[in-house]
N, C-alpha and C positions, 0 to 999 in steps of 0.2 A: 323140802317139799312139805307143805302143810297137809294134815289129815283131819277128818272130822267135819268138813264142810264142803258142799258141792261147789259153792261159788267162792271158795277160799281165794284169798289174794296171796300171791307169792311176795314175800318180803323183798323189797328193793334194796339192793346193796350198792351203795355209792361211796366210793373212797376218793376223797379229794386231798390233794397235797397243798401245802401252804404256799407254794411257789409254782411258777410255770414249769419248772424242771421236775418237781416232786409230786404235784397234784395229779392223780391218775383216776380216771372215771371208769367204772365198770357198768355194763348194761343191766337194765332192770328186767328180770324174768318173772312172768306171771302166767298161771294157768287159770283160764276163764271158761265159762260155759260156751257151748257152741253158738247159742243164740244170745245176743246181748241187746237188752232194751236201751232206749235213749235215756241218758242220765245215769247210766251204770258207772259206779266208781271203780276204777281199775286200781288206783293206788292213792294213798293219802300222803300229802306232801311232807308233813312233819316227820314221817317215818322213812320216806323213800327218796324225795328229791331235795334233800338238804346237802350242802357241800361239806360233808364231814371231813375233817382233817385239813380244811383250808381256812385261812384267816378271813377270806372274803365271804360275804353272805350273798345268796341269790336274791335278785330283785325282780327278775322278769323271766317268763317261760314262754316258749313258742313251739307249737307242735308242727311237725312236718306233714302230718296226715290230717286232712280236713274232717275225718270222721271222729277225731278226738280233740279235746281242748284241755288246757291246763289252767287251773285257777291260780290266783296270786300266791296262795299258800303251797302250791306244788301238787295239788290234787288233780289226777288225770280222770276225765269223765268222758263217756261216749256222747257224741252230739246227736246221733240218730240210731235207730235200731239196725243191727246188722248181724250177719251169720258168718262165722270164721272157722277155719281149721288151724291155720297159723297166721300170725300177723306181726310184722316188724316195721317200726317207724322210729323216729328220733325226736327228742325234745332239746331245743336250744336254750341253755341256761346262761343268763347274763348276770354277772356279779356286780357288786357295788363299785368295783374299779373299772367297769365297762369292759371286762374281759368276757369272752364267749366260750362256753363249754358245751359239748354235745354229749347227750346221754341217750344210748340206744334202748328202746323199749321192745321187748320180744314177748309176744303173747302166744300161748299154745292152748289147744282145746283138749280136755281130758274127758274120755268117754265114761259113761255111768257104770258100766260093768266092772271096770277096774277100780272104781272108787273105793269099794270096800276093802280090796286088797291093799290098795295104797294106804288106806287108813290104818291097816295093821302094821305096815312097815313104816313106821314114823321116821326112821333114820335114813331111809333110802334117798339118794340124790346123786346127780352128776357133779363132778368137780374136776379141775378148777376152771372158771370162766371169768371174763374173756382173757386173751393174751395178745402179744404183739411181736413183730419181727422187725429187724433193722433193715432199712433200705440199702440195697447194693452191698449186702454183707459179704465179707471176704470168704474164700474157701477155707477149709474143705467142706464139701457137701456129701451126703445129706447131714443136716444138723437137727438134733432133737430139740423140740420146742417144749411140749407139755405132755403129760400123761392124762388121759381122760379115763374116768372109771364110773361105773354105775353101781349103786348099792345092791342091785339085783344079783351082782356077782357073788354075794354072800350066800344066797340060796340056790343059785344055779351055776352051771358051768356055761360060761358065756363067751362070745366073740364079738368083735366090733367092726363096723363098716362106716365109711364116710362117703359123701357124695355132694356134688354142687360145684360152685366156682372154685377153680384152682385144683379140682380133683377130677371131675368128669366133664367139666366145661372149661373153656379157655380162661386162663392158661392151664391146660391139662397137666395132671401129674406133678403139679408144683408141690402139693402136700401128699404125704403118704402116711399110713397108719399101720402099726403092728397090731393085727387083729386080735392077737392073744393078750398082749400086755396093754394095749390102748395107748402106746407111745406115738405121738404125732410128730412128724419131722418135715422139714422143708428141703427141697432137692436142689435149689439154685437161687441165685440172687434175684431180687425183685426191685423194679423201679417204681418208687412211690408216685412219681408224676404220671405213671401209666396205670397203676393199680394201687390206690391209696388204702383199700380195705377189701378183705375177702369174707364172704359169708357162705358157709356150707353147713351141713347137718351130720350128726353122728347117731348111729343106731346100735342097739345091743340085742343079740339073739342068743337063745340057748342052743343046745346041740340038735334039737329037733327043728330048728329054724323058726321057732316062735319068738316074737319080739317080747322081751321081758321088761322093757321100760319104755317110757315115751321118748321120742327122738330128742336129741339135744342140738339146738341151734348154736353154731360155733362162729364167732366173729374174730378174725385175725386182723389187727391194725398194723399197717406198715409205718413204722416210725421214720419221720423225715430226716434226711441227712443233707447237709449243705453241700450239694454236689452240682449246683447250677449257678453260674455267674449271672449277674444282672445283664439285661439286654436293652438297647435303645429302641424306642418305638416312636413313630410320628416324625414330622419334619424337623430338620435341624438347620433350616435356612430362615434367617430373620433379617428385617430391615429396620433402620431407625434414622431419623434426621440428624445430620451433623449439628453440633452446637446445641443439642437438646439439654434439658436441665438434668442435673444429677438426680438419680432416683427414678428416671423414666423407665417404665417396664418395656423390655425389648421382646421378650418371648419366654416360653416355658419349655424346658427339655423334659421329655417323658421317658421312663424306663420301667421295666417289669422283670420279675424273677419267678421262675417256674417252681421254686420250692414252696413249702407250705406257707400259706398266707398267715399274717399276724404272728409271725415268729421272727426271731432275730435273723433267720435265714433270708427273709425277704425285706428286711429293714435296710433301705438303700440310702446312701449318702452321696451327694454330688459335690465335686471339687474341681475348681479351675486350675489348670497347669500352666497357663500363660495369659497375657493381656489382663493381668490382675490390676494394673493401674487404670484400665479403661472400663472394666466390667466387674460385676460381682454376681454370685449365684447363691440362692438359698439352698443350704445343704440338704434339706429334706423335701422341698417342693420342686426344686429345679428351675425356679423363676430367675431369669437373667435381667439385671437392671444396669443402667448406666451409672458408672461410679464418679464421673466428672462431667462438666459442661464444656469441655474443650475438645470433644471429638471432632476431628478435622478430615473431611473427605478428600481435600486436596493433598493431605499428607498420606493417607491410606484409605482407599475406597472400600476394600474388603478386608475384614479382620477374621483370621482363622483361629478359633479358640478351641483348645484341647480340653476335654472334660472327662473326668474319671467318675465312674459309678461303682460303688463298692457296697456289698451287703454286710450283714452283721453290724449295721450302724456305723460302718466306716472303720471297724476294728481291723487291725493288721492281719488277723486270721481270716478275714472275709474275702470272698471271691470278688473280682472286679473286672470291668471292661472299660475301654477308653474309646472315645469318638471325637470327631471334629464338628464344631458348630461354626457355620459361616454367617457372619453379621455384615450386612452391606449398609454403608452410610450413604444416605441420599443427600442431594445437594440443596443447600439454601444459599441465599445471596449474602455471603459473608466476606466477599472480596469485591471492592470497587474497581472500576476500570482504571488502569494506571498508564500514564504517558511514557513513551520511550525516550523523549527528549525533555530537557528542562526549559528550552526556548525554541520556538518555531519561527521561521522567517519565510516570507513569501513576497511576490511582486505582482502588480497588476497595473495596466495602463488606465489613465484617467478616462472617464466617460464611458467605460465599458459596463454593460449591464447584463445580468443573467449569465455570468461566466463562472466556471469553476476556478478557484484561486489556488487551492492546495488541498492535500489529503493529510489527515492527522491520524496516525496509527495508535492503537491502544492495546494493552494486554489485560486479560481478565482470567483468573484462575478457576472461575466457576465453570459448570458444565456447559460445553459449547452448544450453541444454537438453542439455548433456553433463555427465558426472560431474565435469569440471573446473569447471563453472559452478554446479551445484546445491549449495546451502548446507545445512549441518546446524548446528543451534543447541543450545547447552547452557548451563544456569545453573551457572557454575563457582564462584560464591560466593553465600552467603546462602540456600542451599537445603538446609541441613543437616537440616532436619526433613521434607524431602520434600513441601513445600507446593506446589511448582510443577512444571510440565511444559512442554516446548517442542516445537513441531512446525514444519514448513516448508510454506508454501503452494506447491503444485506449479506454479501458474500464474505467480505474481509473484515467487517465490523469497524471500518475506518470512518472517521469524521470527514465530511465533504463541506468545505467552506465556499460559499457562493457570494458574489457581489450582485445584488439585485437592483441597486440604484448607483448610477455612476458617481465616482469620486472625483474631486477637483484638486489637481496637483497644486494649483496656486493657493488654495486654502489649507490643505492638509497633505503635504508631501509624504508624511509618515503617519500611519494609523496604528495605534497600539490597542490590541484586543486582549481579552482574557477569555479562554475557552474552558468550559466546564463539561466534564463527562459524567453521565449518570447511567444507571440501569433502568430497565422497564419496571422493576419492582424495588421497594425500599430495601436498605441494608438490614440484616438480621444478626443479632448476637455479636455485635462488634461495636466498638467506639469509634471506628474509622469513619471519616467524613468523605463526601465526594471530593475528588481532586480537580484542580484547575491548573492551567499552564498559560504563560504569556505567549502572544504571537505578534510579531512586528510585520506590518504590511507596508511595503514601499509602493508609492504611487508614481507611475511613469508619466512624464510630461508629453503633451501633444499640442500641436498648433490648433487652437480652437477658434471657433467663430466668436463674434462679439457677444457680450452678455449685457442684458439690461439690468440695471440696479435702481430700484427694486424690480423683481420679476413681475410684480403687479403694482401698477401705479394708480392711486386713487386721486381723482380730481373732483372738486365741487364746482358746478356751473349752474347758473340760473337759467331756467328755460327762456326761450325767445330772445336770447342774446343776439346781438347784431352779427350778421355774416362777416367773416374775416377777423373776428375777435380771437386773439391768442388766449387760449385757456390753459396752456402749460407747455412744457418741454420734456420730452422723453428721450434720453440719450443712452447709448450703449457704449461699453468700454471693451477694448481688446484685453483679454485676460493676461496676455504676456507682457505688454508694455503699459497697461493701465491707462491708456488714453483713447480718445474717440476720433483721432485723425483719420481721414479718408473713409469714414463710415457713412453710408447713405441709408436713408430710412424710407420704407414703403408700407402702405397699408396692406393688410391681409384680409381683414374682415371689417366691415362697417355696414350693418344691415340697412340703415336709413341714409347712408351717404351724407352724414351730418358733419364729418370732420375731414379736414385735409391735413396731410403731413408734409412739412417742408423737408425736401429731400436731403439737404446738406446739414441742416441744423437740428432736425427732430422736433421743430416747433409744431404744436397742434393748434389749428385754427378752425373756427366754425365755417362750414360750407353751406349749410342749410339750417333752417329753423329747428332748434332743439325743443321738442314738445314732451313734457313730462307725461301727458295723458296719452301718448302714442302707445299702441299695442306692442311696439318694439321695446318698451321700457318695462322692466320687471322690478318691482319694489323700489321704484325711483332710481334704478341703476341701468346704465346703458354701456355695453361692452364693445370695445374694438381691439383688434390685435395688430401689432406693428412688427415688421421684419426689418432687421438691421443687416446690412451686407458690407463686409470689409473689402479691401483692395484685392485680397486673394479669393474673393467670391465665397468666402465662408459666411454663414448666416447665423443669426440668433433671433429669438422670438420673445416678445414681451406682450403684456396685456395692460390695457388702460380701462379702468372702470370709472365711468363718469357718474357721479352722484348728482342727480338733477334736483335743484332746489325749485320749489313751486313759486309761481307768481300768479297774481289774480288775473288770469287771461280767459276765464270762463265764467259766464253768468248763469244763474239758476235757470233751469228749463223745466216747465211743467211736463210730467211724464205722459199723461193722457189728457189732451185738451178736449176730447169728445167724451162727455159724461152723460149718463142717464140717471134721472131723478124720478123715483117712483113716488107718486103722490097718492095718499090714501085719505078719503073723506075730505074734511076741511083742515086737516093737520098740515102745518108748515113743514115741508120735507127739507132734507139737507143731503149733501154729497161731499165726499172727501176729495180734496185736491192735493196731489203730492208733487214735489219738485225735487230735482237733483242737480248737483253741481260737481263737475269733474275735478275741481280744485280741492286742495286740502285746507284744513283749518290753518290760519284764521281767515281763509279766503272762501269759505263755503258756509256751512251751517253755523249757527242757527239762521234761518231765512226770515226775511221781513215780508209779510203779505199785506198788501193794501188793495182796495178796490180802485179801479182806474178812474181818472178824472171824468170820463164821459159816462159813468155808470148811471142807470136810470132810477136808482133808489129802491129797486125791487129786491135787492139782495143785500145780505150782510154776512160777516165772517165771525167765527167763534172757534174756541178750542184749538188754537194754533200750537203746533209742536215745532221741533227744530226743522223739520222738512215737510210739514203738511199743515193744512188748515181745513176747517169744515166750512163749506159754502152753504148757506141756508137762505130759504125764501124769507124776505122781509114781509111780504104780503102774499096772500093766496094767489096762485097763478093758474090760468087754464093750461091744458096740455098744449104742447108746441115746442118749438126750438128757440132757444134764447142764447144770445151772445153776451158773455159777461167779461169785461176787461179787468184783468188782474195785474198788479205791479208786484213782481217778485224780485227781491234784492238779497245779496249775500250779506255777511257780517260787516263787510267794508262798504256797503251801500251800492255795490255794483250790480245792476240789473236792468230790466226793461219791462215794459208793459206787454202782456200776452193776453190772448183771447181764449176763453174757455167756452165751448159750445155745449150747452146743457139742454138735453131733451127731456121735457117733463111729460110723463105719461101716467096713466091710472094703474094702480096696483091691483092685480087680479088675485095673487096668492103670494106666499112666502116660501122660500127654500133656504134652509139653514139660517133663518133669521133675516134674510135679505128679500125685499119685495121684488116681485117679478111683474113687469108690465103685461097688459093683456095682449097686445099685438105680438109681442115677443113670445109670450107663452103659447099663443095659438100657432105660431110658425114653428115653434120648437116641439110641439106635441101633436103633430098631425096623426089623426086616427088611422086605424088599420084599413078602413074603407077608402080613405083618401090615398093612402100609399098604393092600394090595389088599383085604384082608378088611374093613378099616374103610370103604373107599370103597364096596364092594358093599353093606355094611350100611346105609350112609347112603342109597344109591340106593333100596334096598328100602323103607326107612322113608318116603322121599319119595313113592314110588309108592303106598303104602298111604294116606298122608295125602291125596293127590290123589283117590284112589278114594272115600274117605269124603266129601270135599267135594263131589264130583260127585253122590253118592247123595243127600246132604242137600239140595243145591241144586235137584235135579230133581224131588224128591217134592213133591206138592201137599198142603199142610196148611191147615186152615181154623181161623180164630180169630174167635169170635163177639163182637159188640159190642152191648151193650144200652144204651138211653137212657131218659130219663124219660118220653118220650111213648109208650112201648110199642112203638114201631117198632123194627126191628132191621136191622142191617147186618152184612155179613160181609167180613172182609179176607182175601183169598186170596193166598198166597205163591206166585209163579210166576216163570218165567224171562223173561217178556215184559214190555214196558213198559206195556202196557194192563192194566186191572183183570181179575181172573180171571172165568171164565165162571160158576162156581158161587158166586153171591152170595146168601146167605140170612141170616135174622135169627139172632143168637146172642149169647153173652155176651162181653164184652171187659173186660179188666182196666183199671180206672180208676185213674189215678195221682193221689195227693193234690196239690192245687194246680192241677188242671185240671178243666174241666167241659165237658160236651157241650151245645152250644147249637144248636137247629134241626138236630139230626142230625150235627153236626160237633164236633170237639174244639177248645176255645178255651182259651188259656192266659192266666192273670193276670199282673200285673207282679210280678217277683221280684227278689231281691237279686242284685247282680253279684258273686258270689263262688263259690269252689269248695265243693261239698257232698260230704261223705264219709259213707258209711254202712257198716254191718257187712258188707253183701253187695256193695256196688258204689260207685264214685266217678265222678261226671261232672265234666268239666273246665270250660274257660273259653270266654268269648265275646269277640270283638273287634268293635268298631263302626267303621264307615267310611261316610261319606256317607249316613247314615240307614238303612243296611242292617246286616245281621249276618253275620259269618263265624264259624262254630263250629269249634273244635278240641277234640275230645273224647278224654279218656283214661279208659278203663273198666278197673276191676280186679274180677275175680271169683275169689275164692280166691287162688291163686298165679299166675293168668294175667292178662295185660294186653292190651287191644285198643286200637288207635289208629285214629281215623277223622276225616275232615274233612267238615264240612257244606258246603253250597253258598252262594254269596254272591249276594244280589239286593237292589237298592236299595229295592224295595217289598215285602220279605219280611214284615216285622212292623210296618211303620209306625214309630210312636214307642214301641211297647211292646217290651220285651225279655223273653225267656224264659230263665231261668238255673237255676232251682231245681227240683230233682226230689225226690220222696219216696223213702223206703226201700222196697225191694221184697225183703222177707225171704223170700217164698215162692218166689223164682225159683231153679230148680236150676242149679248152676254148669256142668253138663256139657251143657246144651241150648243149642246155638249159635243156633238160629233164634229162640228166646225172647229171648236177649240182643239180637240184631239188631233184632227188632220193638220191644222196649222203647226202644231208642235212637232209632229212627225216630219212635215215638210222642212221645217227649220233645221232639224238635227240629223235627218237621215236623207237629205237630198244629195245623193251620191250615185254615180253611175256604176259603181263597183258591183259586180254580180255575186260576190262572195258573202254578202250580208244575209241576214235572216230574211226569209221571204216576207214576213208580215211587217218588217221594219224598213223596207226599201220602196222607193218610188220606181216603178217599172215603166219602161217605154215599150209600147206594143206596136205592131204593124198598123198601117193606115186602113181603117175600116169604112171610109166614106165620110162624107160631110153630114154633120147633124146626127141627131139621135132620136129615134121614135119615143124614147123614154120620157123626153121632155124634162121634167124637174127631177132633182136628186133628193127630194123629200126634205127632211129636217135640215139638211146642209145646203140648201139652194139659195138662201138669202145672203148673198155676198154682194157687197157694194164696193166699186172701184173708184 
């Protein structure tokens, strides 16, 4: 303890050993004022924080208390002003070998009253400090540790007391002190992993109970003992792909040790005890890597690796644990599908299509139902004609061979195929290739129909060849005996009926004119199909494609013989004349254009092209219609003289560079007022027509009917469905071909045809289910009227009424008369079940004559 200065610094004692086993650090003790300003120097590094006794030099210092900092030279300084009674913290010292050492700093406050006394006792101090105990020390207990003593015992009779952790707080009564001698003892074993250090204080008193010296902080360090084996932490399950490259990192095994860190007690070494040919492990990091590139899932999917972890760097004296790491190998496509047989055989009947021929099983060692296992099959040889298709059975992984186009026994009784099997994904990590297997397919023979050879026959024929000309022969052969005996030939299709087929010989003859320009011809080709039938009624089909050669049978024709020439001022106008020829070259273009022999010299031609010429005025012509004779001939000189009608008019304006004549312009550009006038005129005309119809349909007119019995009936035209109220005897026009029986109009059986007269024409009848449906077309003068009768299954029974006589006396302008005539013709029946407005009714005799006189608009009837 220093005397003579209030802010004296306690010398720091630091004893370091040159090795981890011998370097021992002691705490730094210092008495300081109660109030410390910021920047106060607690200790100077050159005297206090050097690693004396150790070979290594300190290079870095770190304070555990934020109120203090340590300079690079080891000087401890306050960061801010503070007030203390006691203070304890630590400084972490790192040496040049990157080893860490902890130095405890203990500060105590000395009051001012005892400062003078303390100054006089220059040799008074506590001793010895600090000290340590061994973890889990063996009995007997208590064991003496150290004796503590105060210099005040020289002047006073003193006794000692201790308090704090391990004494008065948990773990209580671990340390005991002989109060008279100051001997400190430990009473039982201590686990460093639970209590690595104890801090308590000692005090000294005289017999009067007065404290004779400042309290002494005591630190007891528990020295570590290697009493804990390493333990595994974290997952020990890893996965890696089979066939991975050597050196591939699989995972890291982690372990921990409860003993003191950064000592040999916690230096763990990892060691493999099996699978050393497959894996390796880093002895100090625990990283597992693949040792080879031949890891095979199919040989072993899960590898159980036993690993030992031992402390003391793996020394035999170290404690150890063992555990199992599970490494799962994931699948890659390193196995191709393999065939179970070296040769497959199958059989199929000829001409069969879309049938399953055989199933081809394969084996694959890769993981089932994955892309590495699923097989794809292909016919790599023997399928040049596309007769076969292969699929995969998704459940069994078998290859399914189908025939999609029928085979021919006569051509290939035995088909040799090569089948190749693949996976959905490429092979990985192996030099093995996809495997193939041969397959022999036997074709069964069947009695087949005749076959045309070739299947499509091409013939060249000039158009317009004479009827009956033989253009070729198309025969079929029996596949079994290779001859055509007994085979007959028939046409199946011939759109234009141009060809006939000789039944027994298969000769093809022209039956009608072959026209290359016909719409039935496509790209100069005309198709017919022929059927061959043998004696067993089996058939075969063939096609004949007739390539029609052109002849010069069409002359050029002017497309538009009616042309309009727009004349402007005194300029000579022109118009384009175009022609077309349905023939091909050299029987068509270029055309030769000439003016006809009878032309009047008012026209000339210029700028002729292959198919057109410009017709131009030779002299100025007034507006009007002109006929111009033109001679148009094809390249072979085949043509005729044709007339072009040219209408010359005055140009009023131009549209898109083309002159528009005035009359045409006026008609095509009617103003809005003109359109409105037309619409209003139409509406007025419609209104007048409706008014006339209303007047004629509402006026009641009478028509009298006379019969042989002297009784009379009257037909009343009204707007109701029931008979009119005024029914009286009168005269009725009788139509030839009909007669009145029992007061009703009865029709006889007439011809089923249209009847036309000078004054009118009645149309047709259609029969259905014993009834009659009438569709009538009536012509009167220049007017036509259309109406439909009603349909009823019991209308006329089995008799039909179709023929009507001429009615020359009927005036064409009397509408009601026409309507009644039509009704009389089609509904003169005595049946009462008809609709009331469509039947001719017979009423009771109401007397001779009628006071009504005329029947109005329907009274002008001539007999």
